[in-house]
C-alpha positions in Angstrom: 47.3 129.3 7.3 44.0 129.9 5.9 41.3 130.8 8.3 37.8 132.3 8.3 37.7 135.7 10.0 34.8 137.9 10.7 35.4 141.1 8.6 32.8 143.1 10.7 29.8 142.3 12.7 26.9 141.5 10.5 25.2 138.9 8.3 26.9 135.7 7.1 28.6 137.2 4.2 30.9 139.1 6.7 32.8 135.5 7.2 35.8 135.7 4.7 38.5 133.3 3.9 41.9 134.9 4.9 45.6 134.3 5.6 46.5 134.6 9.2 49.9 133.6 11.0 49.8 130.2 12.4 49.3 130.0 16.1 51.9 128.4 18.4 51.1 126.1 21.2 52.1 127.2 24.7 52.4 125.6 27.9 49.8 122.9 28.4 48.7 123.1 24.8 48.7 121.3 21.4 48.8 122.4 18.0 46.2 120.7 15.8 46.4 120.4 12.0 42.5 120.8 11.5 40.6 118.5 9.1 37.2 119.6 10.2 35.5 122.4 12.3 32.2 122.3 13.9 29.6 125.0 13.5 27.6 126.1 16.4 25.0 128.7 17.4 27.5 130.9 19.5 29.6 131.3 16.2 26.5 132.9 14.9 26.2 135.1 17.8 29.9 136.1 17.7 29.6 136.9 13.9 26.8 139.2 14.8 28.9 140.8 17.5 26.6 139.6 20.4 29.1 137.2 21.9 32.4 138.8 22.9 35.5 136.6 22.7 37.1 135.7 26.2 40.3 137.5 27.0 43.2 135.7 25.5 41.1 133.7 23.0 41.5 134.0 19.2 39.1 136.3 17.4 38.6 133.7 14.6 35.3 131.9 15.3 34.9 128.1 16.0 34.7 126.2 19.1 35.5 122.7 18.2 37.8 120.9 15.8 39.2 117.8 14.9 42.3 116.6 13.2 46.1 115.5 14.1 48.5 116.9 16.6 51.3 118.5 15.0 53.4 119.9 18.0 52.9 121.0 21.6 53.9 120.6 25.3 55.6 117.2 25.3 55.3 116.6 28.9 51.5 117.5 29.2 51.0 115.4 25.9 52.6 112.3 27.7 50.6 113.0 30.8 47.5 112.9 28.8 48.3 109.7 26.8 48.7 111.6 23.6 51.4 111.8 21.1 52.3 113.7 17.8 50.4 112.3 15.0 47.4 111.3 17.1 43.9 112.0 15.8 41.9 114.3 18.3 39.1 116.6 18.7 39.0 119.4 20.9 36.8 122.2 22.6 38.4 125.6 22.4 37.6 129.0 23.2 38.0 130.3 19.7 40.1 129.9 16.6 38.6 126.7 15.3 37.6 128.0 11.7 41.2 127.6 10.6 43.7 125.2 9.2 45.7 125.1 12.5 44.4 125.7 16.1 45.7 125.5 19.5 44.0 123.8 22.3 44.6 123.0 26.1 45.6 119.4 26.2 42.7 118.8 28.8 40.3 119.6 26.4 41.5 117.3 23.8 40.0 113.8 23.4 41.0 111.1 21.1 38.7 110.4 18.0 36.4 107.6 19.2 37.2 104.3 17.3 35.6 104.1 13.9 34.7 107.8 13.6 35.8 110.3 10.8 37.2 113.5 11.4 34.2 115.1 10.1 32.1 113.1 12.6 34.7 113.8 15.5 34.5 117.5 14.8 30.7 117.6 15.6 31.3 116.4 19.2 33.0 118.6 21.6 30.8 121.6 21.9 27.6 119.8 22.4 28.9 116.8 24.5 30.7 119.1 26.9 27.6 121.3 27.2 25.1 118.7 27.5 27.3 116.6 30.1 28.0 119.7 32.1 24.3 120.7 32.4 22.1 117.7 32.2 24.5 115.2 34.3 26.7 117.6 36.5 24.3 120.3 37.2 21.0 119.0 36.9 22.0 115.5 38.0 19.8 113.4 35.6 19.3 109.9 37.1 18.5 106.6 35.3 14.5 106.3 35.5 13.9 110.0 35.6 12.3 112.1 32.7 14.2 114.7 30.6 12.4 117.3 28.6 14.7 118.7 25.8 13.8 121.8 24.2 14.8 122.0 20.5 15.4 118.2 19.9 16.8 118.5 16.5 19.4 121.0 17.2 23.0 120.0 17.7 22.5 120.1 21.5 19.2 118.4 21.1 20.3 115.4 19.0 23.2 115.0 21.7 20.9 115.3 24.9 18.3 112.7 23.4 21.0 110.1 22.9 23.0 110.7 26.0 19.9 110.7 28.2 18.6 107.4 26.6 21.8 105.7 26.9 21.9 106.9 30.6 18.5 105.1 31.2 16.3 108.2 31.2 12.8 108.7 29.6 13.2 111.5 27.0 10.5 113.9 25.8 11.8 116.3 22.9 10.2 119.5 21.5 10.7 120.4 17.8 9.0 122.8 15.5 7.3 120.4 12.8 6.0 117.0 12.6 9.0 115.9 10.5 11.5 117.0 13.1 9.4 115.4 15.8 9.7 112.1 13.8 13.6 112.7 13.5 13.6 113.1 17.5 11.7 109.7 17.9 14.2 108.1 15.4 16.9 109.1 17.5 15.5 107.4 20.5 13.2 110.0 22.1 10.3 108.3 23.7 7.9 111.1 23.1 8.1 114.3 20.8 5.9 117.6 21.1 5.3 119.8 18.2 5.6 123.2 20.1 3.9 125.0 17.1 0.6 123.0 17.3 0.7 121.9 21.2 1.4 123.3 24.5 4.5 121.4 25.6 3.8 122.1 29.1 0.5 120.5 29.1 1.7 117.6 27.0 4.6 117.0 29.4 2.1 116.9 32.2 -0.3 114.5 30.3 2.7 112.2 29.2 3.9 112.1 32.9 0.3 111.4 34.1 0.5 115.0 35.9 3.6 114.0 37.9 5.9 116.5 35.7 9.3 115.9 34.2 12.6 115.7 36.5 14.9 117.9 34.2 14.5 120.2 31.6 17.4 121.3 29.1 16.4 124.7 27.8 17.9 127.0 25.2 15.0 129.4 24.9 14.4 131.0 28.3 11.8 134.1 27.9 8.4 133.1 28.2 9.4 129.4 28.2 10.5 129.6 31.8 7.0 130.0 33.4 5.7 127.0 31.4 8.7 124.9 32.4 8.3 125.8 36.0 4.6 124.6 35.7 5.7 121.3 34.3 8.5 120.1 36.5 8.0 117.4 39.1 8.7 117.8 42.8 12.7 118.4 43.1 12.7 119.1 39.5 15.6 120.9 37.8 15.7 123.5 34.9 18.9 124.0 33.1 18.9 127.1 30.9 21.9 127.1 28.5 20.9 129.9 26.2 18.3 132.7 25.8 17.2 132.6 22.2 13.6 133.5 23.5 14.7 136.6 25.4 16.4 137.3 28.6 13.4 138.3 30.8 11.2 135.8 32.4 8.2 135.7 35.0 7.3 132.6 36.5 5.2 131.3 39.5 7.7 131.5 42.5 5.1 129.6 44.6 5.6 126.5 42.6 9.6 127.0 43.0 9.0 126.8 46.7 6.3 124.2 47.0 8.0 121.6 44.6 11.7 122.4 45.6 12.6 123.3 42.1 16.1 124.4 41.0 17.0 126.7 38.2 20.3 126.9 37.0 22.1 128.6 34.2 25.6 128.4 32.7 27.9 129.3 29.6 31.0 127.2 29.1 33.3 129.2 26.9 34.8 131.3 29.4 35.1 128.5 32.1 38.7 127.7 33.1 40.6 124.9 31.5 40.4 122.8 34.8 36.7 122.9 34.7 36.7 121.7 30.9 39.2 119.1 31.6 37.1 117.5 34.3 34.2 117.3 31.8 36.7 115.8 29.1 37.7 113.2 31.6 34.1 112.2 32.4 33.3 112.0 28.8 36.1 109.8 27.9 35.3 107.5 30.8 31.5 107.6 30.3 30.6 108.5 26.8 33.5 107.7 24.6 32.9 104.0 25.0 29.2 104.5 23.5 30.6 106.4 20.5 33.0 103.6 19.8 30.5 100.8 20.1 27.9 102.8 18.0 25.4 103.0 21.0 25.5 106.8 20.5 26.1 108.4 16.9 27.3 111.8 15.6 24.2 113.3 13.8 25.6 115.4 10.6 23.1 117.4 8.7 25.7 118.8 6.2 29.2 119.3 5.4 30.6 122.4 3.7 34.0 123.4 2.4 35.4 125.8 4.8 35.5 128.7 2.3 31.5 128.3 2.4 31.1 129.0 6.0 28.8 131.7 5.2 26.3 129.3 3.6 26.5 127.0 6.8 25.6 129.9 9.0 22.6 130.7 6.7 21.5 127.2 7.2 21.9 127.4 10.8 19.9 130.5 11.1 17.1 129.1 8.9 16.6 126.4 11.5 16.0 123.7 8.9 18.8 121.5 9.9 18.7 118.2 11.9 21.9 117.8 14.0 25.3 119.3 13.3 26.8 121.4 10.5 30.6 121.0 10.1 33.3 122.6 7.9 35.8 120.6 6.1 39.3 121.9 5.5 
C-alpha cells in the first residue's frame, strides 16, 4: 500500500510518500480501505519528534480516517452492527496516512447519512476529544457558558457547534477579526480577538462579571492564570494541549474560593474501552445532529495525500478555519 511516512523528525518536507506492507486486522479490529485521512495538530508534533507513538501503534502518522471496511473480526463486526463494505470513519492511534488502516471496531462509527468520506474523515479526532473533555470531564450543561480558545481550529469549530446544539452559550477566541466573524457564523454567541482584547476581561464583561462555567483550552502556559480569573463559581477548566508552554502560575486562592476544577487529558494512549464509550455516546447523541445537518463538518482544504507536507505547512501557518483533509 501507499503511505505517508516521517523519514526523520523535522520540517514538513520530511513527510514522504512510500510503499508499506498492508496491515492485517487482529482480534476486535477492522481493516479499512482509506478514502480520506484527517490532519491534526498531534500529527505535526509527531512529525517534529515531540509526540511519541504509543506502544503497539503504527509509526505512520494520522489519527482519523474514513473509508470502507474490507475485512476484520467478523464476530466483533456483527456485535457492532457493521459489515464488510460499510462506510465508516474511525479514530486510530496511528497509521491514518495510508491507503489501508486497521482500527478497533469500537472506535469505528458509520459515516453519518449525507456526508462524504472527506467530511467523515474530519470528524473522529475532534469530536472524540471535545465530547470527552467538554461533556464528560467538564460536564457542560444546557444554559451554561463555554469559552473556547482557538475557535477556528478543528477542535474549536467542533466545540462551538456541539455546545450550541447542547443548549449552551458560547464565547470563542480567535486571532483576527475575520476569524472572529467565522466563529459567529458557526453559531458562537460572542467572539473575542485575543490579539486586540483581553479575553478574560471580555469574558467577565460578557457574563456581567459572573464568569464562564467551562473553558476548553489548547494553550495552557500564561493563559491558565487568566482563565482561572474568569471562571464562575464551580467553573471547570479543561486543558487539552500546551501550545503556550507547560508551566503556569495562577491564583490558588480563587481556585479555593470559587471551587474551581482544572483537568487535563490526552486521548491517543487511552485504552480502547475508554474510546469505545466515547464512540457510543457520539453515535447516540451527536450522529443524529450530523445526519440532520444541525451540525456540519467544517473543511478548510482537501489535499492529495502525496501533498501531506503542504497540508502540514498550512496547519503550522494557522491560517486555516476548520479541518484539513488528505484524499487518497
